[in-house]
mmCIF entry with sequence, helices, sheets and N, C-alpha, C, O atoms, coordinates in Angstrom:
data_MODEL
# 
_entry.id   MODEL 
# 
_entity.id                         1 
_entity.type                       polymer 
_entity.pdbx_number_of_molecules   1 
# 
_entity_poly.entity_id                      1 
_entity_poly.type                           'polypeptide(L)' 
_entity_poly.nstd_linkage                   no 
_entity_poly.nstd_monomer                   no 
_entity_poly.pdbx_seq_one_letter_code       MAKQRKKSDLPTKICPVCGLSFSWRKKWEKCWDDVKYCSERCRRQKTLS 
_entity_poly.pdbx_seq_one_letter_code_can   MAKQRKKSDLPTKICPVCGLSFSWRKKWEKCWDDVKYCSERCRRQKTLS 
_entity_poly.pdbx_strand_id                 A 
# 
loop_
_entity_poly_seq.entity_id 
_entity_poly_seq.num 
_entity_poly_seq.mon_id 
_entity_poly_seq.hetero 
1 1  MET n 
1 2  ALA n 
1 3  LYS n 
1 4  GLN n 
1 5  ARG n 
1 6  LYS n 
1 7  LYS n 
1 8  SER n 
1 9  ASP n 
1 10 LEU n 
1 11 PRO n 
1 12 THR n 
1 13 LYS n 
1 14 ILE n 
1 15 CYS n 
1 16 PRO n 
1 17 VAL n 
1 18 CYS n 
1 19 GLY n 
1 20 LEU n 
1 21 SER n 
1 22 PHE n 
1 23 SER n 
1 24 TRP n 
1 25 ARG n 
1 26 LYS n 
1 27 LYS n 
1 28 TRP n 
1 29 GLU n 
1 30 LYS n 
1 31 CYS n 
1 32 TRP n 
1 33 ASP n 
1 34 ASP n 
1 35 VAL n 
1 36 LYS n 
1 37 TYR n 
1 38 CYS n 
1 39 SER n 
1 40 GLU n 
1 41 ARG n 
1 42 CYS n 
1 43 ARG n 
1 44 ARG n 
1 45 GLN n 
1 46 LYS n 
1 47 THR n 
1 48 LEU n 
1 49 SER n 
# 
_struct_asym.id          A 
_struct_asym.entity_id   1 
# 
loop_
_struct_conf.conf_type_id 
_struct_conf.id 
_struct_conf.pdbx_PDB_helix_id 
_struct_conf.beg_label_comp_id 
_struct_conf.beg_label_asym_id 
_struct_conf.beg_label_seq_id 
_struct_conf.pdbx_beg_PDB_ins_code 
_struct_conf.end_label_comp_id 
_struct_conf.end_label_asym_id 
_struct_conf.end_label_seq_id 
_struct_conf.pdbx_end_PDB_ins_code 
_struct_conf.beg_auth_comp_id 
_struct_conf.beg_auth_asym_id 
_struct_conf.beg_auth_seq_id 
_struct_conf.end_auth_comp_id 
_struct_conf.end_auth_asym_id 
_struct_conf.end_auth_seq_id 
_struct_conf.pdbx_PDB_helix_class 
_struct_conf.details 
_struct_conf.pdbx_PDB_helix_length 
HELX_P HELX_P1 AA1 LYS A 7  ? ASP A 9  ? LYS A 7  ASP A 9  5 ? 3 
HELX_P HELX_P2 AA2 LYS A 26 ? TRP A 28 ? LYS A 26 TRP A 28 5 ? 3 
HELX_P HELX_P3 AA3 TRP A 32 ? ASP A 34 ? TRP A 32 ASP A 34 5 ? 3 
HELX_P HELX_P4 AA4 GLU A 40 ? GLN A 45 ? GLU A 40 GLN A 45 1 ? 6 
# 
_struct_conf_type.id          HELX_P 
_struct_conf_type.criteria    ? 
_struct_conf_type.reference   ? 
# 
_struct_sheet.id               AA1 
_struct_sheet.type             ? 
_struct_sheet.number_strands   2 
_struct_sheet.details          ? 
# 
_struct_sheet_order.sheet_id     AA1 
_struct_sheet_order.range_id_1   1 
_struct_sheet_order.range_id_2   2 
_struct_sheet_order.offset       ? 
_struct_sheet_order.sense        anti-parallel 
# 
loop_
_struct_sheet_range.sheet_id 
_struct_sheet_range.id 
_struct_sheet_range.beg_label_comp_id 
_struct_sheet_range.beg_label_asym_id 
_struct_sheet_range.beg_label_seq_id 
_struct_sheet_range.pdbx_beg_PDB_ins_code 
_struct_sheet_range.end_label_comp_id 
_struct_sheet_range.end_label_asym_id 
_struct_sheet_range.end_label_seq_id 
_struct_sheet_range.pdbx_end_PDB_ins_code 
_struct_sheet_range.beg_auth_comp_id 
_struct_sheet_range.beg_auth_asym_id 
_struct_sheet_range.beg_auth_seq_id 
_struct_sheet_range.end_auth_comp_id 
_struct_sheet_range.end_auth_asym_id 
_struct_sheet_range.end_auth_seq_id 
AA1 1 THR A 12 ? ILE A 14 ? THR A 12 ILE A 14 
AA1 2 SER A 21 ? SER A 23 ? SER A 21 SER A 23 
# 
loop_
_atom_site.group_PDB 
_atom_site.id 
_atom_site.type_symbol 
_atom_site.label_atom_id 
_atom_site.label_alt_id 
_atom_site.label_comp_id 
_atom_site.label_asym_id 
_atom_site.label_entity_id 
_atom_site.label_seq_id 
_atom_site.pdbx_PDB_ins_code 
_atom_site.Cartn_x 
_atom_site.Cartn_y 
_atom_site.Cartn_z 
_atom_site.occupancy 
_atom_site.B_iso_or_equiv 
_atom_site.pdbx_formal_charge 
_atom_site.auth_seq_id 
_atom_site.auth_comp_id 
_atom_site.auth_asym_id 
_atom_site.auth_atom_id 
_atom_site.pdbx_PDB_model_num 
ATOM 1   N N  . MET A 1 1  ? 25.347 175.144 105.541 1.00 0.00 ? 1  MET A N  1 
ATOM 2   C CA . MET A 1 1  ? 25.681 173.899 106.208 1.00 0.00 ? 1  MET A CA 1 
ATOM 3   C C  . MET A 1 1  ? 25.239 172.730 105.331 1.00 0.00 ? 1  MET A C  1 
ATOM 4   O O  . MET A 1 1  ? 24.175 172.782 104.715 1.00 0.00 ? 1  MET A O  1 
ATOM 5   N N  . ALA A 1 2  ? 26.051 171.682 105.273 1.00 0.00 ? 2  ALA A N  1 
ATOM 6   C CA . ALA A 1 2  ? 25.765 170.531 104.417 1.00 0.00 ? 2  ALA A CA 1 
ATOM 7   C C  . ALA A 1 2  ? 24.580 169.727 104.957 1.00 0.00 ? 2  ALA A C  1 
ATOM 8   O O  . ALA A 1 2  ? 24.369 169.622 106.166 1.00 0.00 ? 2  ALA A O  1 
ATOM 9   N N  . LYS A 1 3  ? 23.836 169.179 104.041 1.00 0.00 ? 3  LYS A N  1 
ATOM 10  C CA . LYS A 1 3  ? 22.698 168.358 104.417 1.00 0.00 ? 3  LYS A CA 1 
ATOM 11  C C  . LYS A 1 3  ? 23.190 166.987 104.892 1.00 0.00 ? 3  LYS A C  1 
ATOM 12  O O  . LYS A 1 3  ? 23.998 166.349 104.217 1.00 0.00 ? 3  LYS A O  1 
ATOM 13  N N  . GLN A 1 4  ? 22.711 166.544 106.032 1.00 0.00 ? 4  GLN A N  1 
ATOM 14  C CA . GLN A 1 4  ? 23.146 165.267 106.571 1.00 0.00 ? 4  GLN A CA 1 
ATOM 15  C C  . GLN A 1 4  ? 22.448 164.118 105.865 1.00 0.00 ? 4  GLN A C  1 
ATOM 16  O O  . GLN A 1 4  ? 21.294 164.225 105.450 1.00 0.00 ? 4  GLN A O  1 
ATOM 17  N N  . ARG A 1 5  ? 23.187 163.001 105.738 1.00 0.00 ? 5  ARG A N  1 
ATOM 18  C CA . ARG A 1 5  ? 22.634 161.814 105.113 1.00 0.00 ? 5  ARG A CA 1 
ATOM 19  C C  . ARG A 1 5  ? 22.193 160.833 106.190 1.00 0.00 ? 5  ARG A C  1 
ATOM 20  O O  . ARG A 1 5  ? 22.784 160.775 107.268 1.00 0.00 ? 5  ARG A O  1 
ATOM 21  N N  . LYS A 1 6  ? 21.167 160.072 105.895 1.00 0.00 ? 6  LYS A N  1 
ATOM 22  C CA . LYS A 1 6  ? 20.741 159.031 106.819 1.00 0.00 ? 6  LYS A CA 1 
ATOM 23  C C  . LYS A 1 6  ? 21.704 157.858 106.699 1.00 0.00 ? 6  LYS A C  1 
ATOM 24  O O  . LYS A 1 6  ? 22.300 157.640 105.644 1.00 0.00 ? 6  LYS A O  1 
ATOM 25  N N  . LYS A 1 7  ? 21.849 157.113 107.770 1.00 0.00 ? 7  LYS A N  1 
ATOM 26  C CA . LYS A 1 7  ? 22.762 155.973 107.747 1.00 0.00 ? 7  LYS A CA 1 
ATOM 27  C C  . LYS A 1 7  ? 22.336 154.950 106.693 1.00 0.00 ? 7  LYS A C  1 
ATOM 28  O O  . LYS A 1 7  ? 23.186 154.289 106.097 1.00 0.00 ? 7  LYS A O  1 
ATOM 29  N N  . SER A 1 8  ? 21.057 154.816 106.464 1.00 0.00 ? 8  SER A N  1 
ATOM 30  C CA . SER A 1 8  ? 20.572 153.864 105.470 1.00 0.00 ? 8  SER A CA 1 
ATOM 31  C C  . SER A 1 8  ? 20.928 154.289 104.043 1.00 0.00 ? 8  SER A C  1 
ATOM 32  O O  . SER A 1 8  ? 20.888 153.460 103.134 1.00 0.00 ? 8  SER A O  1 
ATOM 33  N N  . ASP A 1 9  ? 21.274 155.558 103.827 1.00 0.00 ? 9  ASP A N  1 
ATOM 34  C CA . ASP A 1 9  ? 21.651 156.056 102.504 1.00 0.00 ? 9  ASP A CA 1 
ATOM 35  C C  . ASP A 1 9  ? 23.138 155.865 102.198 1.00 0.00 ? 9  ASP A C  1 
ATOM 36  O O  . ASP A 1 9  ? 23.559 156.055 101.057 1.00 0.00 ? 9  ASP A O  1 
ATOM 37  N N  . LEU A 1 10 ? 23.939 155.493 103.202 1.00 0.00 ? 10 LEU A N  1 
ATOM 38  C CA . LEU A 1 10 ? 25.374 155.322 103.006 1.00 0.00 ? 10 LEU A CA 1 
ATOM 39  C C  . LEU A 1 10 ? 25.666 154.011 102.292 1.00 0.00 ? 10 LEU A C  1 
ATOM 40  O O  . LEU A 1 10 ? 24.917 153.047 102.451 1.00 0.00 ? 10 LEU A O  1 
ATOM 41  N N  . PRO A 1 11 ? 26.750 153.952 101.500 1.00 0.00 ? 11 PRO A N  1 
ATOM 42  C CA . PRO A 1 11 ? 27.098 152.702 100.823 1.00 0.00 ? 11 PRO A CA 1 
ATOM 43  C C  . PRO A 1 11 ? 27.504 151.626 101.822 1.00 0.00 ? 11 PRO A C  1 
ATOM 44  O O  . PRO A 1 11 ? 28.020 151.934 102.896 1.00 0.00 ? 11 PRO A O  1 
ATOM 45  N N  . THR A 1 12 ? 27.271 150.368 101.468 1.00 0.00 ? 12 THR A N  1 
ATOM 46  C CA . THR A 1 12 ? 27.618 149.251 102.343 1.00 0.00 ? 12 THR A CA 1 
ATOM 47  C C  . THR A 1 12 ? 28.430 148.213 101.585 1.00 0.00 ? 12 THR A C  1 
ATOM 48  O O  . THR A 1 12 ? 28.429 148.179 100.354 1.00 0.00 ? 12 THR A O  1 
ATOM 49  N N  . LYS A 1 13 ? 29.118 147.372 102.335 1.00 0.00 ? 13 LYS A N  1 
ATOM 50  C CA . LYS A 1 13 ? 29.880 146.246 101.798 1.00 0.00 ? 13 LYS A CA 1 
ATOM 51  C C  . LYS A 1 13 ? 29.666 145.058 102.722 1.00 0.00 ? 13 LYS A C  1 
ATOM 52  O O  . LYS A 1 13 ? 29.207 145.214 103.854 1.00 0.00 ? 13 LYS A O  1 
ATOM 53  N N  . ILE A 1 14 ? 30.003 143.865 102.228 1.00 0.00 ? 14 ILE A N  1 
ATOM 54  C CA . ILE A 1 14 ? 29.930 142.651 103.024 1.00 0.00 ? 14 ILE A CA 1 
ATOM 55  C C  . ILE A 1 14 ? 31.357 142.211 103.354 1.00 0.00 ? 14 ILE A C  1 
ATOM 56  O O  . ILE A 1 14 ? 32.202 142.114 102.465 1.00 0.00 ? 14 ILE A O  1 
ATOM 57  N N  . CYS A 1 15 ? 31.617 141.951 104.614 1.00 0.00 ? 15 CYS A N  1 
ATOM 58  C CA . CYS A 1 15 ? 32.937 141.511 105.061 1.00 0.00 ? 15 CYS A CA 1 
ATOM 59  C C  . CYS A 1 15 ? 33.138 140.054 104.628 1.00 0.00 ? 15 CYS A C  1 
ATOM 60  O O  . CYS A 1 15 ? 32.294 139.211 104.931 1.00 0.00 ? 15 CYS A O  1 
ATOM 61  N N  . PRO A 1 16 ? 34.237 139.736 103.925 1.00 0.00 ? 16 PRO A N  1 
ATOM 62  C CA . PRO A 1 16 ? 34.463 138.364 103.467 1.00 0.00 ? 16 PRO A CA 1 
ATOM 63  C C  . PRO A 1 16 ? 34.814 137.380 104.583 1.00 0.00 ? 16 PRO A C  1 
ATOM 64  O O  . PRO A 1 16 ? 34.727 136.169 104.377 1.00 0.00 ? 16 PRO A O  1 
ATOM 65  N N  . VAL A 1 17 ? 35.206 137.871 105.756 1.00 0.00 ? 17 VAL A N  1 
ATOM 66  C CA . VAL A 1 17 ? 35.582 136.997 106.865 1.00 0.00 ? 17 VAL A CA 1 
ATOM 67  C C  . VAL A 1 17 ? 34.374 136.606 107.706 1.00 0.00 ? 17 VAL A C  1 
ATOM 68  O O  . VAL A 1 17 ? 34.115 135.421 107.916 1.00 0.00 ? 17 VAL A O  1 
ATOM 69  N N  . CYS A 1 18 ? 33.637 137.602 108.185 1.00 0.00 ? 18 CYS A N  1 
ATOM 70  C CA . CYS A 1 18 ? 32.506 137.315 109.076 1.00 0.00 ? 18 CYS A CA 1 
ATOM 71  C C  . CYS A 1 18 ? 31.157 137.311 108.365 1.00 0.00 ? 18 CYS A C  1 
ATOM 72  O O  . CYS A 1 18 ? 30.173 136.807 108.907 1.00 0.00 ? 18 CYS A O  1 
ATOM 73  N N  . GLY A 1 19 ? 31.103 137.869 107.152 1.00 0.00 ? 19 GLY A N  1 
ATOM 74  C CA . GLY A 1 19 ? 29.864 137.862 106.381 1.00 0.00 ? 19 GLY A CA 1 
ATOM 75  C C  . GLY A 1 19 ? 28.866 138.937 106.772 1.00 0.00 ? 19 GLY A C  1 
ATOM 76  O O  . GLY A 1 19 ? 27.751 138.961 106.250 1.00 0.00 ? 19 GLY A O  1 
ATOM 77  N N  . LEU A 1 20 ? 29.240 139.822 107.675 1.00 0.00 ? 20 LEU A N  1 
ATOM 78  C CA . LEU A 1 20 ? 28.340 140.884 108.104 1.00 0.00 ? 20 LEU A CA 1 
ATOM 79  C C  . LEU A 1 20 ? 28.453 142.104 107.189 1.00 0.00 ? 20 LEU A C  1 
ATOM 80  O O  . LEU A 1 20 ? 29.493 142.357 106.581 1.00 0.00 ? 20 LEU A O  1 
ATOM 81  N N  . SER A 1 21 ? 27.372 142.835 107.116 1.00 0.00 ? 21 SER A N  1 
ATOM 82  C CA . SER A 1 21 ? 27.340 144.059 106.326 1.00 0.00 ? 21 SER A CA 1 
ATOM 83  C C  . SER A 1 21 ? 27.893 145.209 107.164 1.00 0.00 ? 21 SER A C  1 
ATOM 84  O O  . SER A 1 21 ? 27.595 145.322 108.353 1.00 0.00 ? 21 SER A O  1 
ATOM 85  N N  . PHE A 1 22 ? 28.697 146.058 106.534 1.00 0.00 ? 22 PHE A N  1 
ATOM 86  C CA . PHE A 1 22 ? 29.188 147.249 107.224 1.00 0.00 ? 22 PHE A CA 1 
ATOM 87  C C  . PHE A 1 22 ? 29.054 148.435 106.290 1.00 0.00 ? 22 PHE A C  1 
ATOM 88  O O  . PHE A 1 22 ? 29.103 148.289 105.069 1.00 0.00 ? 22 PHE A O  1 
ATOM 89  N N  . SER A 1 23 ? 28.883 149.611 106.876 1.00 0.00 ? 23 SER A N  1 
ATOM 90  C CA . SER A 1 23 ? 28.645 150.798 106.060 1.00 0.00 ? 23 SER A CA 1 
ATOM 91  C C  . SER A 1 23 ? 29.815 151.769 106.108 1.00 0.00 ? 23 SER A C  1 
ATOM 92  O O  . SER A 1 23 ? 30.706 151.667 106.951 1.00 0.00 ? 23 SER A O  1 
ATOM 93  N N  . TRP A 1 24 ? 29.780 152.703 105.189 1.00 0.00 ? 24 TRP A N  1 
ATOM 94  C CA . TRP A 1 24 ? 30.802 153.727 104.999 1.00 0.00 ? 24 TRP A CA 1 
ATOM 95  C C  . TRP A 1 24 ? 31.025 154.514 106.282 1.00 0.00 ? 24 TRP A C  1 
ATOM 96  O O  . TRP A 1 24 ? 30.082 154.815 107.014 1.00 0.00 ? 24 TRP A O  1 
ATOM 97  N N  . ARG A 1 25 ? 32.287 154.842 106.544 1.00 0.00 ? 25 ARG A N  1 
ATOM 98  C CA . ARG A 1 25 ? 32.640 155.695 107.686 1.00 0.00 ? 25 ARG A CA 1 
ATOM 99  C C  . ARG A 1 25 ? 33.446 156.876 107.185 1.00 0.00 ? 25 ARG A C  1 
ATOM 100 O O  . ARG A 1 25 ? 34.123 156.787 106.161 1.00 0.00 ? 25 ARG A O  1 
ATOM 101 N N  . LYS A 1 26 ? 33.375 157.956 107.893 1.00 0.00 ? 26 LYS A N  1 
ATOM 102 C CA . LYS A 1 26 ? 34.094 159.177 107.516 1.00 0.00 ? 26 LYS A CA 1 
ATOM 103 C C  . LYS A 1 26 ? 35.596 158.931 107.375 1.00 0.00 ? 26 LYS A C  1 
ATOM 104 O O  . LYS A 1 26 ? 36.232 159.485 106.478 1.00 0.00 ? 26 LYS A O  1 
ATOM 105 N N  . LYS A 1 27 ? 36.173 158.095 108.266 1.00 0.00 ? 27 LYS A N  1 
ATOM 106 C CA . LYS A 1 27 ? 37.614 157.848 108.206 1.00 0.00 ? 27 LYS A CA 1 
ATOM 107 C C  . LYS A 1 27 ? 38.009 157.056 106.965 1.00 0.00 ? 27 LYS A C  1 
ATOM 108 O O  . LYS A 1 27 ? 39.188 157.030 106.610 1.00 0.00 ? 27 LYS A O  1 
ATOM 109 N N  . TRP A 1 28 ? 37.046 156.403 106.291 1.00 0.00 ? 28 TRP A N  1 
ATOM 110 C CA . TRP A 1 28 ? 37.307 155.661 105.057 1.00 0.00 ? 28 TRP A CA 1 
ATOM 111 C C  . TRP A 1 28 ? 36.982 156.486 103.817 1.00 0.00 ? 28 TRP A C  1 
ATOM 112 O O  . TRP A 1 28 ? 36.942 155.940 102.714 1.00 0.00 ? 28 TRP A O  1 
ATOM 113 N N  . GLU A 1 29 ? 36.754 157.761 103.967 1.00 0.00 ? 29 GLU A N  1 
ATOM 114 C CA . GLU A 1 29 ? 36.319 158.618 102.867 1.00 0.00 ? 29 GLU A CA 1 
ATOM 115 C C  . GLU A 1 29 ? 37.239 158.541 101.651 1.00 0.00 ? 29 GLU A C  1 
ATOM 116 O O  . GLU A 1 29 ? 36.763 158.436 100.520 1.00 0.00 ? 29 GLU A O  1 
ATOM 117 N N  . LYS A 1 30 ? 38.545 158.593 101.872 1.00 0.00 ? 30 LYS A N  1 
ATOM 118 C CA . LYS A 1 30 ? 39.496 158.619 100.759 1.00 0.00 ? 30 LYS A CA 1 
ATOM 119 C C  . LYS A 1 30 ? 39.915 157.237 100.283 1.00 0.00 ? 30 LYS A C  1 
ATOM 120 O O  . LYS A 1 30 ? 40.510 157.115 99.212  1.00 0.00 ? 30 LYS A O  1 
ATOM 121 N N  . CYS A 1 31 ? 39.620 156.192 101.050 1.00 0.00 ? 31 CYS A N  1 
ATOM 122 C CA . CYS A 1 31 ? 40.080 154.852 100.671 1.00 0.00 ? 31 CYS A CA 1 
ATOM 123 C C  . CYS A 1 31 ? 38.955 153.820 100.665 1.00 0.00 ? 31 CYS A C  1 
ATOM 124 O O  . CYS A 1 31 ? 39.221 152.630 100.832 1.00 0.00 ? 31 CYS A O  1 
ATOM 125 N N  . TRP A 1 32 ? 37.710 154.244 100.478 1.00 0.00 ? 32 TRP A N  1 
ATOM 126 C CA . TRP A 1 32 ? 36.560 153.335 100.529 1.00 0.00 ? 32 TRP A CA 1 
ATOM 127 C C  . TRP A 1 32 ? 36.691 152.179 99.531  1.00 0.00 ? 32 TRP A C  1 
ATOM 128 O O  . TRP A 1 32 ? 36.269 151.062 99.830  1.00 0.00 ? 32 TRP A O  1 
ATOM 129 N N  . ASP A 1 33 ? 37.262 152.428 98.369  1.00 0.00 ? 33 ASP A N  1 
ATOM 130 C CA . ASP A 1 33 ? 37.417 151.368 97.374  1.00 0.00 ? 33 ASP A CA 1 
ATOM 131 C C  . ASP A 1 33 ? 38.394 150.288 97.829  1.00 0.00 ? 33 ASP A C  1 
ATOM 132 O O  . ASP A 1 33 ? 38.315 149.149 97.369  1.00 0.00 ? 33 ASP A O  1 
ATOM 133 N N  . ASP A 1 34 ? 39.306 150.631 98.720  1.00 0.00 ? 34 ASP A N  1 
ATOM 134 C CA . ASP A 1 34 ? 40.306 149.683 99.208  1.00 0.00 ? 34 ASP A CA 1 
ATOM 135 C C  . ASP A 1 34 ? 39.865 148.940 100.469 1.00 0.00 ? 34 ASP A C  1 
ATOM 136 O O  . ASP A 1 34 ? 40.487 147.944 100.839 1.00 0.00 ? 34 ASP A O  1 
ATOM 137 N N  . VAL A 1 35 ? 38.812 149.399 101.131 1.00 0.00 ? 35 VAL A N  1 
ATOM 138 C CA . VAL A 1 35 ? 38.346 148.778 102.372 1.00 0.00 ? 35 VAL A CA 1 
ATOM 139 C C  . VAL A 1 35 ? 37.673 147.449 102.040 1.00 0.00 ? 35 VAL A C  1 
ATOM 140 O O  . VAL A 1 35 ? 36.761 147.398 101.215 1.00 0.00 ? 35 VAL A O  1 
ATOM 141 N N  . LYS A 1 36 ? 38.133 146.363 102.695 1.00 0.00 ? 36 LYS A N  1 
ATOM 142 C CA . LYS A 1 36 ? 37.570 145.036 102.447 1.00 0.00 ? 36 LYS A CA 1 
ATOM 143 C C  . LYS A 1 36 ? 36.971 144.408 103.698 1.00 0.00 ? 36 LYS A C  1 
ATOM 144 O O  . LYS A 1 36 ? 36.053 143.593 103.607 1.00 0.00 ? 36 LYS A O  1 
ATOM 145 N N  . TYR A 1 37 ? 37.484 144.780 104.858 1.00 0.00 ? 37 TYR A N  1 
ATOM 146 C CA . TYR A 1 37 ? 37.100 144.135 106.104 1.00 0.00 ? 37 TYR A CA 1 
ATOM 147 C C  . TYR A 1 37 ? 36.404 145.111 107.032 1.00 0.00 ? 37 TYR A C  1 
ATOM 148 O O  . TYR A 1 37 ? 36.702 146.305 107.023 1.00 0.00 ? 37 TYR A O  1 
ATOM 149 N N  . CYS A 1 38 ? 35.479 144.606 107.832 1.00 0.00 ? 38 CYS A N  1 
ATOM 150 C CA . CYS A 1 38 ? 34.681 145.477 108.708 1.00 0.00 ? 38 CYS A CA 1 
ATOM 151 C C  . CYS A 1 38 ? 35.454 145.945 109.934 1.00 0.00 ? 38 CYS A C  1 
ATOM 152 O O  . CYS A 1 38 ? 35.115 146.967 110.530 1.00 0.00 ? 38 CYS A O  1 
ATOM 153 N N  . SER A 1 39 ? 36.481 145.208 110.310 1.00 0.00 ? 39 SER A N  1 
ATOM 154 C CA . SER A 1 39 ? 37.223 145.569 111.522 1.00 0.00 ? 39 SER A CA 1 
ATOM 155 C C  . SER A 1 39 ? 38.660 145.095 111.434 1.00 0.00 ? 39 SER A C  1 
ATOM 156 O O  . SER A 1 39 ? 39.021 144.324 110.545 1.00 0.00 ? 39 SER A O  1 
ATOM 157 N N  . GLU A 1 40 ? 39.461 145.556 112.350 1.00 0.00 ? 40 GLU A N  1 
ATOM 158 C CA . GLU A 1 40 ? 40.853 145.129 112.440 1.00 0.00 ? 40 GLU A CA 1 
ATOM 159 C C  . GLU A 1 40 ? 40.920 143.636 112.768 1.00 0.00 ? 40 GLU A C  1 
ATOM 160 O O  . GLU A 1 40 ? 41.798 142.928 112.273 1.00 0.00 ? 40 GLU A O  1 
ATOM 161 N N  . ARG A 1 41 ? 40.013 143.170 113.583 1.00 0.00 ? 41 ARG A N  1 
ATOM 162 C CA . ARG A 1 41 ? 39.974 141.751 113.954 1.00 0.00 ? 41 ARG A CA 1 
ATOM 163 C C  . ARG A 1 41 ? 39.761 140.866 112.721 1.00 0.00 ? 41 ARG A C  1 
ATOM 164 O O  . ARG A 1 41 ? 40.445 139.855 112.562 1.00 0.00 ? 41 ARG A O  1 
ATOM 165 N N  . CYS A 1 42 ? 38.827 141.236 111.857 1.00 0.00 ? 42 CYS A N  1 
ATOM 166 C CA . CYS A 1 42 ? 38.582 140.468 110.636 1.00 0.00 ? 42 CYS A CA 1 
ATOM 167 C C  . CYS A 1 42 ? 39.766 140.555 109.687 1.00 0.00 ? 42 CYS A C  1 
ATOM 168 O O  . CYS A 1 42 ? 40.100 139.576 109.019 1.00 0.00 ? 42 CYS A O  1 
ATOM 169 N N  . ARG A 1 43 ? 40.400 141.711 109.621 1.00 0.00 ? 43 ARG A N  1 
ATOM 170 C CA . ARG A 1 43 ? 41.572 141.852 108.753 1.00 0.00 ? 43 ARG A CA 1 
ATOM 171 C C  . ARG A 1 43 ? 42.683 140.919 109.192 1.00 0.00 ? 43 ARG A C  1 
ATOM 172 O O  . ARG A 1 43 ? 43.362 140.335 108.347 1.00 0.00 ? 43 ARG A O  1 
ATOM 173 N N  . ARG A 1 44 ? 42.889 140.760 110.509 1.00 0.00 ? 44 ARG A N  1 
ATOM 174 C CA . ARG A 1 44 ? 43.932 139.876 111.024 1.00 0.00 ? 44 ARG A CA 1 
ATOM 175 C C  . ARG A 1 44 ? 43.570 138.410 110.817 1.00 0.00 ? 44 ARG A C  1 
ATOM 176 O O  . ARG A 1 44 ? 44.460 137.575 110.653 1.00 0.00 ? 44 ARG A O  1 
ATOM 177 N N  . GLN A 1 45 ? 42.293 138.084 110.822 1.00 0.00 ? 45 GLN A N  1 
ATOM 178 C CA . GLN A 1 45 ? 41.856 136.687 110.679 1.00 0.00 ? 45 GLN A CA 1 
ATOM 179 C C  . GLN A 1 45 ? 41.742 136.244 109.233 1.00 0.00 ? 45 GLN A C  1 
ATOM 180 O O  . GLN A 1 45 ? 41.415 135.083 108.987 1.00 0.00 ? 45 GLN A O  1 
ATOM 181 N N  . LYS A 1 46 ? 41.995 137.106 108.270 1.00 0.00 ? 46 LYS A N  1 
ATOM 182 C CA . LYS A 1 46 ? 41.830 136.775 106.857 1.00 0.00 ? 46 LYS A CA 1 
ATOM 183 C C  . LYS A 1 46 ? 42.665 135.581 106.437 1.00 0.00 ? 46 LYS A C  1 
ATOM 184 O O  . LYS A 1 46 ? 42.221 134.785 105.610 1.00 0.00 ? 46 LYS A O  1 
ATOM 185 N N  . THR A 1 47 ? 43.865 135.436 106.986 1.00 0.00 ? 47 THR A N  1 
ATOM 186 C CA . THR A 1 47 ? 44.741 134.332 106.604 1.00 0.00 ? 47 THR A CA 1 
ATOM 187 C C  . THR A 1 47 ? 44.476 133.080 107.420 1.00 0.00 ? 47 THR A C  1 
ATOM 188 O O  . THR A 1 47 ? 44.873 131.990 107.009 1.00 0.00 ? 47 THR A O  1 
ATOM 189 N N  . LEU A 1 48 ? 43.822 133.206 108.556 1.00 0.00 ? 48 LEU A N  1 
ATOM 190 C CA . LEU A 1 48 ? 43.539 132.056 109.406 1.00 0.00 ? 48 LEU A CA 1 
ATOM 191 C C  . LEU A 1 48 ? 42.354 131.244 108.908 1.00 0.00 ? 48 LEU A C  1 
ATOM 192 O O  . LEU A 1 48 ? 42.255 130.049 109.185 1.00 0.00 ? 48 LEU A O  1 
ATOM 193 N N  . SER A 1 49 ? 41.465 131.887 108.180 1.00 0.00 ? 49 SER A N  1 
ATOM 194 C CA . SER A 1 49 ? 40.249 131.196 107.718 1.00 0.00 ? 49 SER A CA 1 
ATOM 195 C C  . SER A 1 49 ? 40.525 130.335 106.513 1.00 0.00 ? 49 SER A C  1 
ATOM 196 O O  . SER A 1 49 ? 39.615 129.686 105.997 1.00 0.00 ? 49 SER A O  1 
# 
């Protein structure tokens, strides 16, 4: 069985819209380099700001 990682050991990024830090998620495993926004809401607001 694979060794589990602590949440603090996961990579993080800063959302350019809200400025909050967000960490890696399993669903972003294959596209982590392309992820820029912490949520769908921030992604939609990118052009409004």
